[in-house]
C-alpha positions in Angstrom: -19.6 -18.9 15.0 -17.6 -18.9 11.8 -14.5 -21.1 11.7 -11.3 -19.1 11.9 -10.0 -20.9 8.8 -12.8 -19.5 6.7 -12.1 -16.0 8.0 -8.4 -16.5 7.4 -9.1 -17.6 3.8 -11.3 -14.6 3.2 -8.7 -12.3 4.7 -5.9 -13.9 2.6 -8.0 -13.6 -0.6 -8.8 -9.9 0.2 -5.1 -9.0 0.7 -4.1 -11.0 -2.3 -6.8 -9.3 -4.4 -5.3 -5.9 -3.5 -2.0 -6.6 -5.3 -3.3 -6.0 -8.8 -5.0 -2.8 -7.8 -1.8 -1.5 -6.1 0.4 -2.5 -9.1 -2.0 -1.1 -11.7 -2.4 2.1 -9.7 1.4 2.5 -9.6 1.6 1.7 -13.3 -0.8 4.5 -14.1 1.6 7.0 -12.6 4.7 5.5 -14.1 3.2 5.3 -17.6 1.8 8.9 -17.5 4.0 11.4 -19.3 2.2 14.3 -17.5 0.2 13.8 -14.4 -3.1 15.7 -14.9 -5.9 15.9 -12.5 -7.7 13.1 -14.4 -4.6 10.9 -14.3 -4.3 11.5 -10.5 -7.9 10.6 -9.8 -7.8 7.6 -12.1 -4.7 6.4 -10.2 -6.3 7.1 -6.8 -9.3 5.0 -7.6 -7.1 1.9 -7.9 -4.9 2.7 -5.0 -7.8 3.3 -2.6 -9.3 0.0 -3.5 -6.0 -1.8 -3.1 -5.3 -0.2 0.3 -8.8 -0.9 1.4 -8.6 -4.5 0.5 -5.4 -4.8 2.5 -6.1 -2.4 5.4 -9.6 -3.6 6.4 -8.5 -7.2 7.0 -5.4 -6.1 8.8 -7.2 -3.8 11.2 -10.3 -5.9 11.5 -8.9 -9.4 11.9 -5.1 -9.6 11.9 -4.1 -7.0 14.5 -6.6 -8.2 17.1 -5.4 -11.8 16.8 -1.6 -11.3 16.5 -1.0 -11.2 20.3 -3.0 -14.5 20.8 -0.5 -16.4 18.6 2.7 -14.5 19.1 5.1 -16.9 17.4 8.4 -16.0 15.7 6.7 -16.0 12.3 3.9 -13.9 13.5 6.4 -11.3 14.7 8.2 -11.4 11.3 4.9 -11.0 9.5 3.8 -8.1 11.7 7.2 -6.5 11.4 7.1 -6.5 7.6 3.5 -5.2 7.6 4.1 -2.5 10.1 7.2 -1.3 8.3 5.3 -1.3 5.0 2.7 1.0 6.5 5.4 3.2 8.0 6.9 3.7 4.6 3.5 4.4 3.2 3.2 7.2 5.8 6.6 8.4 4.8 5.4 8.5 1.1 2.3 10.4 2.2 4.5 13.2 3.5 5.8 13.7 0.0 2.4 13.1 -1.7 0.7 15.8 0.4 3.3 18.4 -0.3 3.4 17.6 -4.0 -0.4 17.7 -4.2 -0.5 21.1 -2.4 2.2 22.6 -4.6 0.7 21.4 -7.8 -2.8 22.5 -6.7 -1.5 26.0 -5.7 0.3 26.3 -9.1 -2.7 25.0 -11.0 -0.4 22.4 -12.5 -3.1 19.8 -12.7 -5.1 21.9 -15.2 -2.0 23.2 -17.1 0.1 20.1 -18.0 2.8 22.3 -19.5 4.0 23.5 -16.1 7.5 22.0 -15.2 6.8 20.3 -11.9 10.4 20.9 -10.6 9.9 24.6 -11.0 6.7 24.8 -8.9 8.6 24.6 -5.6 12.2 24.5 -4.5 11.6 21.3 -2.5 9.8 19.4 -5.2 12.8 17.1 -5.9 13.0 16.2 -2.2 9.2 15.5 -2.0 9.3 13.3 -5.1 12.2 11.4 -3.6 10.2 10.8 -0.4 7.3 9.6 -2.5 9.5 7.2 -4.6 11.3 5.7 -1.6 8.1 5.4 0.4 6.1 3.7 -2.3 8.9 1.4 -3.4 9.6 0.5 0.2 5.9 -0.1 0.9 5.6 -2.5 -2.1 8.7 -4.4 -1.2 7.8 -4.8 2.4 4.1 -5.4 1.5 5.3 -8.4 -0.6 7.5 -9.7 2.2 4.5 -9.5 4.6 2.3 -11.1 2.0 4.7 -14.1 1.5 5.1 -14.6 5.3 1.3 -14.3 5.7 0.8 -17.0 3.0 3.2 -19.2 4.8 1.5 -18.5 8.2 -1.9 -19.3 6.6 -0.5 -22.6 5.2 1.1 -23.6 8.5 -1.9 -22.7 10.7 -4.9 -23.6 8.5 -3.8 -26.1 5.8 -1.3 -28.3 7.5 -3.4 -29.1 10.6 -6.3 -30.0 8.3 -4.2 -32.6 6.5 
């Protein structure tokens, strides 16, 4: 059987490795003057990798173990992580609608289309997207910092 400290280290490295992918994926969208289909797919390649590097360890290792060590810090860590994913789901409600509207208007192929004129609710959907993504990243960082502290207190300090 593999030592839990080794699995915790690999989990922490995986989640930490997801940060550059998430940030660069966000930067692609922020930096793009016009979001074409190529820009969107380029962005999604990084975001999917970042979310996979975070979600697989969370679902595969962290969630099954959280109830075994239900300390105050574990609850705070789980709270931040759960809220981050809740805001990601909120962002997806905007992303899906924006994607549908842009796809129906062929706005990915024609970059000259004014995105706000595609649908009357576009501003609302874009606000959902911004709030959800910003909230996800802020809470993800809070969960990451508390996770690093938990890792330190559970796996480094006892070894000293």
